[in-house]
C-alpha positions in Angstrom: -24.3 0.3 5.7 -24.9 2.4 2.6 -28.3 3.9 2.5 -28.5 4.7 -1.2 -26.5 2.9 -3.9 -26.3 4.1 -7.5 -25.7 1.5 -10.2 -24.3 2.9 -13.5 -26.0 0.9 -16.3 -24.0 -0.7 -19.1 -24.5 -3.4 -21.7 -21.3 -5.2 -20.9 -21.9 -8.7 -19.6 -19.9 -8.2 -16.4 -22.6 -5.8 -15.2 -24.8 -8.8 -14.4 -22.3 -10.1 -11.8 -22.1 -6.6 -10.2 -25.9 -6.4 -10.1 -26.2 -9.7 -8.3 -23.2 -9.2 -6.0 -24.1 -5.7 -4.7 -27.6 -6.4 -3.4 -26.4 -9.7 -1.9 -23.8 -7.7 0.1 -26.0 -4.7 0.8 -29.6 -6.0 0.7 -31.2 -3.2 2.7 -30.1 -0.2 0.6 -32.2 1.9 -1.7 -31.1 1.2 -5.3 -30.9 3.7 -8.2 -30.1 2.8 -11.8 -28.7 5.6 -14.0 -28.1 5.2 -17.7 -26.4 8.0 -19.6 -26.4 9.1 -23.2 -23.1 10.9 -23.7 -22.4 12.4 -27.2 -19.4 14.5 -26.0 -16.7 12.1 -27.2 -17.4 12.9 -30.9 -20.3 15.3 -31.2 -19.6 16.0 -34.9 -20.2 12.4 -35.9 -23.5 12.1 -34.0 -26.1 11.7 -36.8 -29.8 11.2 -36.1 -29.2 7.4 -36.6 -26.3 7.3 -34.2 -28.3 9.3 -31.6 -31.2 7.0 -31.9 -28.9 4.0 -31.6 -27.2 5.3 -28.5 -30.6 6.3 -26.9 -31.9 2.8 -27.6 -28.8 1.2 -26.1 -29.2 3.4 -23.0 -32.8 2.3 -22.5 -32.0 -1.4 -23.0 -29.1 -1.1 -20.5 -31.3 0.5 -17.9 -34.1 -2.0 -18.3 -31.7 -4.9 -18.2 -30.1 -3.7 -15.0 -33.5 -3.1 -13.4 -34.7 -6.6 -14.3 -31.6 -8.3 -12.8 -32.1 -6.3 -9.6 -35.7 -7.3 -9.6 -34.6 -11.0 -9.6 -32.9 -10.2 -6.3 -36.1 -8.6 -4.9 -34.8 -5.0 -5.5 -37.2 -2.4 -6.8 -34.9 0.3 -8.2 -35.4 3.9 -9.2 -34.6 4.1 -12.9 -33.3 7.2 -14.7 -31.9 8.1 -18.1 -29.9 11.3 -18.6 -28.4 12.9 -21.7 -25.1 14.9 -21.5 -21.6 14.6 -20.1 -21.2 11.4 -18.2 -19.1 12.7 -15.3 -21.2 15.8 -14.8 -24.5 13.8 -14.9 -23.2 11.3 -12.3 -21.8 14.0 -10.0 -25.1 16.0 -10.1 -27.2 12.9 -9.6 -25.1 11.8 -6.6 -25.4 15.2 -5.0 -29.1 15.7 -5.6 -30.1 12.2 -4.5 -27.7 11.9 -1.6 -26.1 8.7 -2.9 -23.7 6.9 -0.6 -22.0 4.5 -3.0 -21.5 4.3 -6.8 -21.2 0.8 -8.3 -19.7 0.2 -11.7 -18.0 -2.6 -13.6 -14.6 -2.2 -15.3 -12.7 -4.4 -17.7 -9.6 -6.6 -17.7 -7.1 -7.3 -20.4 -6.4 -11.0 -19.9 -3.3 -11.0 -22.2 -1.5 -8.3 -20.3 -3.0 -9.5 -16.9 -3.7 -5.9 -16.0 -6.9 -4.0 -15.4 -7.6 -1.1 -17.7 -10.0 1.5 -16.2 -12.4 2.8 -18.8 -12.5 6.5 -19.6 -15.7 6.8 -17.7 -14.3 5.2 -14.5 -11.3 7.4 -14.6 -13.6 10.4 -15.0 -15.5 9.3 -11.8 -12.3 9.5 -9.8 -12.2 13.2 -10.6 -16.0 14.0 -10.5 -17.4 12.0 -7.5 -16.2 12.2 -3.9 -18.2 9.3 -2.4 -16.9 5.7 -2.4 -16.9 3.8 -5.7 -17.4 0.0 -5.8 -16.1 -1.7 -8.9 -15.5 -5.2 -10.2 -13.3 -6.3 -13.1 -14.2 -10.0 -13.1 -16.9 -12.4 -11.8 -16.8 -13.3 -8.1 -18.5 -15.6 -5.7 -22.0 -14.6 -4.7 -21.4 -14.4 -0.9 -21.1 -11.8 1.8 -17.5 -10.9 2.4 -15.9 -12.7 5.3 -12.7 -10.8 5.2 -11.9 -7.2 4.3 -8.4 -6.0 3.2 -7.4 -2.3 3.6 -4.4 -0.6 2.0 -3.1 2.1 4.3 -0.3 4.5 3.5 -0.7 7.0 6.4 -2.1 9.8 4.3 -5.2 11.7 5.2 -7.0 10.0 2.3 -6.0 6.5 3.4 -7.3 7.4 6.9 -10.8 7.8 5.3 -10.3 4.4 3.6 -9.2 2.8 6.9 -12.2 4.2 8.7 -14.7 3.0 6.1 -13.0 -0.4 5.8 -13.1 -1.0 9.5 -16.7 0.1 9.8 -17.6 -2.1 6.8 -15.9 -5.2 8.3 -17.7 -4.6 11.6 -21.0 -4.3 9.8 -20.4 -7.5 7.8 -19.0 -9.3 10.8 -15.9 -9.9 8.8 -12.2 -10.1 9.7 -10.1 -7.1 8.7 -6.4 -7.0 7.5 -4.6 -3.7 7.0 -1.6 -3.7 4.6 0.7 -0.8 5.5 2.8 0.6 2.6 3.9 3.9 4.1 7.3 5.1 5.4 6.5 5.5 9.1 7.8 3.0 11.6 5.4 0.4 13.0 5.6 2.0 16.4 4.2 5.3 14.9 1.4 3.6 13.1 0.3 0.6 15.1 -1.1 2.3 18.2 -3.1 4.8 16.1 -4.7 2.1 14.0 -5.3 -0.1 17.0 -7.1 2.7 18.8 -9.2 3.5 15.7 -10.2 -0.2 15.3 -11.0 -0.4 19.1 -13.2 2.7 18.8 -15.1 1.3 15.8 -15.3 -2.2 17.3 -13.6 -4.0 14.4 -11.3 -7.0 14.5 -8.1 -5.9 12.8 -4.8 -7.5 11.9 -2.0 -5.1 10.8 0.6 -6.3 8.2 3.9 -4.3 8.5 6.0 -6.5 6.3 6.8 -3.6 3.9 5.7 -5.0 0.6 7.3 -3.3 -2.4 5.6 -5.2 -5.3 2.1 -4.5 -6.5 1.8 -8.1 -7.7 2.8 -9.3 -4.2 0.2 -7.1 -2.7 -2.4 -8.3 -5.2 -1.8 -11.9 -4.1 -2.4 -11.0 -0.5 -5.4 -8.9 -1.4 -6.7 -11.8 -3.4 -6.9 -14.0 -0.3 -9.6 -11.7 1.0 -13.2 -11.1 -0.2 -13.3 -7.3 -0.4 -10.6 -4.6 -0.9 -10.9 -1.1 0.4 -8.4 1.6 -0.4 -8.0 5.4 -1.1 -8.1 6.9 -4.6 -6.7 10.1 -3.4 -8.2 13.5 -2.8 -9.4 16.5 -4.7 -7.4 19.5 -3.5 -5.9 21.8 -6.1 -2.5 20.1 -5.8 -4.1 16.7 -6.1 -5.9 17.8 -9.3 -2.6 18.9 -10.9 -1.0 15.5 -10.0 -4.2 13.7 -11.2 -4.0 15.4 -14.6 -0.6 13.9 -15.1 -0.8 10.6 -13.3 -4.6 10.0 -13.2 -4.5 9.3 -9.4 -2.6 11.2 -6.7 -1.3 8.0 -5.2 2.0 6.2 -4.9 2.8 3.8 -7.7 2.4 0.8 -5.5 -1.1 1.9 -4.5 -2.1 2.4 -8.1 -0.6 -1.0 -9.0 -2.5 -2.7 -6.1 -5.8 -1.2 -7.3 -5.2 -2.2 -10.9 -4.1 -5.8 -10.1 -6.5 -6.5 -7.2 -8.5 -9.6 -8.2 -11.5 -9.0 -5.9 -14.3 -6.4 -5.6 -12.8 -3.1 -4.7 -14.1 0.1 -2.9 -12.2 3.3 -3.7 -12.6 6.0 -1.1 -12.2 9.6 -1.9 -12.1 12.8 0.2 -15.3 12.1 2.0 -16.6 13.2 5.5 -17.4 9.9 7.1 -20.6 11.0 8.9 -22.3 12.2 5.8 -22.3 9.2 3.5 -24.0 6.4 5.3 -21.1 4.9 7.2 
């Protein structure tokens, strides 16, 4: 499905679940592990001791990620880069023709709400290819059901296309949750034709959900969630600077509350990134 997958190394314990889950779902991909040393957040305070500590941490994170992948029979390409995190990842993705970036994120159990790290939010702006993230452990199994959030925008069209192709590749069922304003008669034939062309088994939900928590419950009954993270036109960038993501509030809420592994799809030409 994805020919080349980039794992972004971290020392956080959740990375182990991501490292075991991703090759289990995509066992035939070429794996890259990238560890970054980013001093940009507070360059003035970076003493030689701090620099050595961060470099040592980056090396340990990379080696740990590589060893967990080796347990799954994956021989990964290992790289350490120093500089701005977003710029490094963007350049690495382009130069190595990466199809999917995989990263863990975190969850605040008290507030019951995911909080994207600064690095992950930066990836929304820097990287155009799909991003897979997890914010909690999950069962180590191939997804049997895929859930797609569709709003009718051009960016959600990309998400729908990838989600359908992914469900076909996995042999999984596929549910599309529609949260746009068009009538079902305007949307259903289009999505049905798209699914038929791809060869995916699709069920379309037109209930008209208005609560992100309600959507999250439905999404949680599936194994993998695919949705848009918006695009990167000049207008989107202005909106993104204010709201982080050029999406509707309900779409943002669904992403933040979704309790399963999630793939965020950007403004990506479908034929050029492995799907």
